[in-house]
C-alpha positions as CSV (number, residue, x, y, z in Angstrom):
1,M,-6.1,-36.6,-16.5
2,Q,-6.1,-40.1,-14.8
3,R,-2.8,-41.2,-13.6
4,A,-1.4,-44.3,-15.3
5,E,-0.8,-47.2,-12.9
6,T,2.7,-48.3,-12.3
7,P,3.8,-51.9,-12.4
8,Q,4.1,-51.9,-8.6
9,E,0.5,-50.7,-8.3
10,T,-1.2,-53.1,-10.7
11,G,0.7,-56.1,-9.6
12,K,0.9,-57.5,-13.1
13,L,4.6,-58.2,-13.0
14,S,4.1,-60.6,-10.1
15,S,2.1,-62.9,-12.3
16,V,4.0,-62.3,-15.5
17,T,4.9,-65.3,-17.5
18,P,7.9,-65.0,-19.8
19,G,6.9,-65.0,-23.5
20,K,3.5,-63.4,-23.0
21,D,2.3,-59.9,-24.1
22,D,1.2,-58.8,-20.6
23,S,4.7,-57.7,-19.5
24,I,5.1,-55.8,-22.8
25,A,1.8,-53.9,-22.4
26,T,2.7,-53.0,-18.8
27,K,6.1,-51.6,-19.7
28,R,4.5,-49.5,-22.6
29,E,1.9,-48.1,-20.2
30,Y,4.5,-47.3,-17.6
31,N,6.7,-45.4,-20.2
32,R,3.6,-43.7,-21.5
33,W,2.8,-42.5,-18.0
34,L,6.4,-41.2,-17.6
35,V,6.2,-39.3,-20.9
36,T,2.8,-37.9,-20.0
37,Q,4.0,-36.7,-16.6
38,E,7.1,-35.0,-18.2
39,N,4.9,-33.3,-20.8
40,W,2.5,-32.1,-18.2
41,Q,5.3,-30.7,-16.0
42,S,6.8,-29.0,-19.1
43,A,3.4,-27.5,-20.1
44,E,2.9,-26.2,-16.5
45,D,6.3,-24.5,-16.6
46,V,5.6,-23.0,-20.0
47,R,2.2,-21.7,-18.8
48,A,3.7,-20.2,-15.7
49,Q,6.5,-18.5,-17.6
50,R,4.0,-17.2,-20.2
51,K,1.7,-15.9,-17.4
52,E,4.7,-14.2,-15.8
53,A,5.8,-12.6,-19.2
54,V,2.2,-11.4,-19.8
55,S,2.1,-9.9,-16.3
56,R,5.4,-8.1,-16.9
57,L,4.2,-6.7,-20.3
58,E,1.0,-5.5,-18.7
59,E,3.0,-3.9,-15.9
60,R,5.2,-2.1,-18.4
61,D,2.2,-0.9,-20.5
62,R,0.6,0.3,-17.3
63,V,3.7,2.2,-16.2
64,H,4.0,3.8,-19.7
65,K,0.4,4.8,-19.7
66,T,0.7,6.2,-16.2
67,Q,3.8,8.2,-17.2
68,G,2.2,9.5,-20.4
69,L,-0.9,10.5,-18.6
70,A,1.2,12.3,-15.9
71,R,3.1,14.2,-18.6
72,Q,-0.1,15.1,-20.4
73,Q,-1.6,16.3,-17.1
74,A,1.5,18.3,-16.3
75,A,1.5,19.9,-19.8
76,T,-2.2,20.7,-19.4
77,A,-1.7,22.2,-16.0
78,Q,1.3,24.3,-17.2
79,M,-0.8,25.7,-20.2
80,K,-3.7,26.3,-17.8
81,K,-1.4,28.1,-15.4
82,A,0.0,30.3,-18.2
83,S,-3.5,31.1,-19.4
84,E,-4.6,32.0,-15.9
85,A,-1.6,34.2,-15.4
86,V,-2.3,36.1,-18.7
87,E,-6.0,36.4,-17.7
88,E,-5.0,37.7,-14.3
89,H,-2.7,40.4,-15.8
90,R,-5.5,41.4,-18.1
91,E,-8.0,41.6,-15.2
92,Q,-5.4,43.7,-13.3
93,N,-5.0,46.1,-16.2
94,L,-8.8,46.4,-16.6
95,A,-9.2,47.0,-12.8
96,L,-6.4,49.6,-12.9
97,G,-7.9,51.3,-15.9
98,R,-11.3,51.4,-14.3
99,A,-9.8,52.9,-11.1
100,V,-8.0,55.6,-13.1
101,S,-11.1,56.3,-15.1
102,E,-13.2,56.5,-11.9
103,E,-10.6,58.8,-10.3
104,I,-10.5,61.1,-13.3
105,G,-14.3,61.2,-13.4
106,G,-14.3,62.1,-9.7
107,W,-11.8,64.9,-10.4
108,K,-14.0,66.2,-13.2
109,V,-17.1,66.1,-11.0
110,G,-15.2,68.0,-8.3
111,A,-13.9,70.5,-10.8
112,K,-17.4,71.1,-12.1
113,A,-18.7,71.5,-8.6
114,T,-15.9,73.9,-7.7
115,K,-16.6,75.8,-10.9
116,D,-20.4,76.0,-10.1
117,A,-19.6,77.1,-6.6
118,W,-17.4,79.9,-7.8
119,S,-20.0,80.8,-10.4
120,Q,-22.6,81.1,-7.7
121,Y,-20.2,83.0,-5.5
122,G,-19.4,85.4,-8.4
123,A,-23.1,85.8,-9.1
124,G,-23.7,86.7,-5.4
125,I,-20.9,89.2,-5.6
126,R,-22.2,90.6,-8.8
127,E,-25.6,91.1,-7.2
128,A,-24.0,92.6,-4.1
129,Q,-22.1,95.0,-6.3
130,K,-25.2,96.0,-8.1
131,A,-27.0,96.7,-4.9
132,A,-24.0,98.6,-3.5
133,D,-22.9,102.0,-4.5
134,A,-20.8,101.5,-7.6
135,T,-18.1,104.0,-7.0
136,T,-14.8,104.3,-8.8
137,A,-12.8,103.2,-5.8
138,S,-15.1,100.2,-5.1
139,M,-14.9,99.2,-8.8
140,A,-11.2,99.4,-8.8
141,S,-11.0,97.4,-5.5
142,L,-13.5,94.8,-6.9
143,S,-11.5,94.5,-10.2
144,L,-8.2,94.0,-8.2
145,K,-10.0,91.4,-6.0
146,K,-11.3,89.6,-9.0
147,K,-7.9,89.5,-10.7
148,T,-6.4,88.2,-7.5
149,Q,-9.0,85.5,-7.2
150,A,-8.7,84.7,-10.9
151,A,-4.9,84.3,-10.5
152,T,-5.4,82.1,-7.5
153,T,-8.0,80.0,-9.3
154,R,-5.7,79.6,-12.4
155,K,-2.8,78.6,-10.1
156,E,-5.0,76.0,-8.3
157,D,-6.3,74.7,-11.7
158,E,-2.7,74.4,-13.0
159,E,-1.6,72.6,-9.8
160,T,-4.6,70.3,-10.1
161,A,-3.8,69.6,-13.8
162,K,-0.2,68.9,-12.9
163,A,-1.3,66.5,-10.2
164,V,-3.6,64.8,-12.6
165,E,-0.8,64.5,-15.1
166,R,1.5,63.1,-12.5
167,I,-1.1,60.5,-11.4
168,K,-1.7,59.6,-15.1
169,E,2.0,59.2,-15.7
170,E,2.4,57.1,-12.6
171,K,-0.6,54.9,-13.6
172,Q,0.8,54.6,-17.1
173,R,4.2,53.7,-15.8
174,V,2.8,50.9,-13.6
175,A,0.7,49.7,-16.5
176,N,3.7,49.8,-18.8
177,E,5.8,47.8,-16.3
178,Q,3.1,45.2,-15.9
179,A,2.7,45.0,-19.7
180,S,6.5,44.7,-20.1
181,K,6.6,41.9,-17.5
182,I,3.8,40.0,-19.2
183,R,5.5,40.4,-22.6
184,S,8.8,39.2,-21.2
185,E,7.1,36.2,-19.5
186,T,5.1,35.3,-22.6
187,A,7.8,36.2,-25.2
188,D,8.7,33.8,-28.0
189,Q,12.1,33.0,-26.5
190,V,10.5,32.0,-23.2
191,T,7.8,29.9,-24.9
192,D,10.4,28.3,-27.2
193,A,12.6,27.6,-24.1
194,A,9.6,26.0,-22.3
195,K,8.8,23.9,-25.4
196,R,12.5,22.9,-25.7
197,I,12.5,21.8,-22.0
198,F,9.3,19.8,-22.5
199,Y,10.7,18.3,-25.6
200,E,14.0,17.3,-23.9
201,Q,12.0,15.8,-21.0
202,R,10.0,13.7,-23.4
203,L,13.2,12.8,-25.3
204,Q,14.8,11.7,-22.1
205,H,11.8,9.6,-21.1
206,A,11.8,8.1,-24.6
207,K,15.5,7.2,-24.4
208,Q,14.9,5.7,-20.9
209,T,12.0,3.7,-22.2
210,K,14.1,2.5,-25.2
211,A,16.9,1.5,-22.8
212,D,14.5,-0.3,-20.6
213,Q,13.0,-2.1,-23.6
214,E,16.5,-3.2,-24.7
215,R,17.3,-4.4,-21.2
216,W,14.0,-6.3,-21.0
217,Q,14.8,-7.9,-24.4
218,K,18.2,-9.0,-23.1
219,E,16.6,-10.4,-20.0
220,R,14.0,-12.3,-22.0
221,T,16.8,-13.7,-24.2
222,V,18.8,-14.8,-21.1
223,E,15.7,-16.3,-19.5
224,K,14.9,-18.1,-22.8
225,E,18.4,-19.6,-23.0
226,S,18.2,-20.6,-19.3
227,F,14.8,-22.2,-19.9
228,D,16.1,-24.0,-22.9
229,K,19.0,-25.4,-20.9
230,I,16.7,-26.5,-18.1
231,Q,14.4,-28.1,-20.6
232,Q,17.3,-30.0,-22.2
233,A,18.5,-31.1,-18.8
234,R,14.9,-32.3,-18.0
235,R,14.7,-34.2,-21.3
236,K,18.0,-35.9,-20.6
237,K,16.8,-36.7,-17.1
238,S,13.5,-38.1,-18.4
239,K,15.3,-40.1,-21.0
240,S,17.7,-41.6,-18.5
241,A,14.7,-42.3,-16.2
242,R,13.0,-44.1,-19.0
243,D,16.1,-46.0,-19.9
244,Q,16.6,-46.9,-16.2
245,A,13.0,-48.0,-16.0
246,G,13.4,-50.2,-19.0
247,K,16.5,-51.7,-17.5
248,S,14.7,-52.2,-14.2
249,V,11.8,-54.0,-15.9
250,S,14.2,-56.1,-18.0
251,A,16.1,-57.1,-14.9
252,L,12.9,-57.8,-13.1
253,L,11.7,-60.0,-15.9
254,T,15.1,-61.8,-16.0
255,R,15.0,-62.4,-12.3
256,R,11.4,-63.7,-12.5
257,Q,12.4,-66.0,-15.4
258,Q,15.3,-67.3,-13.4
259,E,13.0,-67.8,-10.3
260,G,10.5,-69.6,-12.5
261,M,13.2,-71.8,-14.0
262,A,14.5,-72.6,-10.5
263,M,10.9,-73.4,-9.3
264,R,10.3,-75.6,-12.3
265,E,13.6,-77.3,-11.7
266,A,12.8,-77.8,-8.0
267,K,9.3,-79.1,-9.0
268,R,10.8,-81.5,-11.5
269,T,13.3,-82.7,-8.9
270,L,10.5,-83.2,-6.4
271,L,8.4,-85.1,-8.9
272,E,11.4,-87.3,-9.8
273,E,12.1,-88.0,-6.2
274,K,8.4,-88.8,-5.6
275,A,8.3,-91.1,-8.6
276,R,11.5,-92.8,-7.4
277,N,10.1,-93.2,-3.9
278,K,6.9,-94.6,-5.3
279,K,8.8,-97.0,-7.5
280,E,10.9,-98.1,-4.6
281,E,7.7,-98.7,-2.5
282,E,6.1,-100.7,-5.4
283,E,9.4,-102.7,-5.8
284,K,9.2,-103.4,-2.0
285,K,5.6,-104.5,-2.3
286,I,6.4,-106.7,-5.3
287,A,9.3,-108.2,-3.4
288,N,7.0,-108.9,-0.4
289,V,4.4,-110.4,-2.6
290,K,7.0,-112.6,-4.2
291,S,8.3,-113.7,-0.9
292,V,4.7,-114.5,0.3
293,I,4.0,-116.4,-2.9
294,A,7.3,-118.3,-2.5
295,S,6.4,-119.2,1.1
296,I,3.0,-120.4,0.0
297,A,4.5,-122.5,-2.7
298,F,6.6,-124.3,-0.1
299,D,3.8,-124.5,2.5
300,P,0.2,-124.4,1.0
301,N,-1.2,-124.2,4.5
302,A,0.5,-120.9,5.1
303,I,-2.1,-119.0,3.1
304,P,-2.8,-115.9,5.1
305,Q,-6.3,-115.4,6.5
306,A,-8.4,-112.5,5.3
307,G,-7.8,-109.3,7.1
308,T,-4.1,-110.0,7.9
309,P,-1.3,-107.9,6.6
310,A,-0.1,-110.7,4.4
311,A,-3.5,-111.1,2.9
312,K,-3.6,-107.4,2.1
313,I,-0.3,-107.6,0.4
314,L,-1.3,-110.7,-1.5
315,S,-4.7,-109.5,-2.7
316,P,-3.3,-107.0,-5.3
317,A,-1.1,-109.6,-6.6
318,R,-4.0,-112.1,-7.2
319,E,-6.0,-109.5,-8.8
């Protein structure tokens, strides 16, 4: 926007003549320039405050989005951690079951191998007994030996079975403890408590956000009231400046009018004095001419010759 020229810049007031429209147009343009400058400054202030408010709202939305995303990521991480824990317990149970199954299979294979070895050993003894002389004493000794070996084998089998049962019971106890721990960690009460804590956290964040919003609303109200007061003060200042400018222009016009009147009065006085001096000179010339004419009337030979001062004075009178 082109800046309006002030009266000092244009120089129109220096040549203003009272009663003409030039001074009125200059005052109007000057006041229009003052109003334009005030409106422009007010618009700049409003735009700056609006930009600041938009930036503050964008910052608040960004903080809210960041907090919401952080809470969502925390909830996702917590659920993922719980799922991983359950999966880990399940894998541990599967690994423990496989280990127990493999160990029992090894025991079965060992028992079968031991049984086959004893079967082969018995078959060898049987063949040896057939080849030997089968007497009554040898048969009785062999029967006693077989009974003893059978009792020993049964005792070893019972101890092996008891050891297997103990191992099974120990494995089952460990598995039950782990299952109980998993059930206690994933129980409904624990899940409800976790949900309640998460709900309370969100409720607390919501209350804090609401309190912040109320505080921001109060701050905006206070800022608006302050801005309105500042604008009113600026309007009053602008109005007083316009009034003062009008008074200054009026005083300047009055002073110029007075100076013009004084100049006209001085000029009139000068003209009157000049006319009076001219009249006095003419009266002196007329008096001189009359005196010359009177002297000629008494002495006709006293006619001044051409080129003399008396002839110059007399020549206008003759004409």
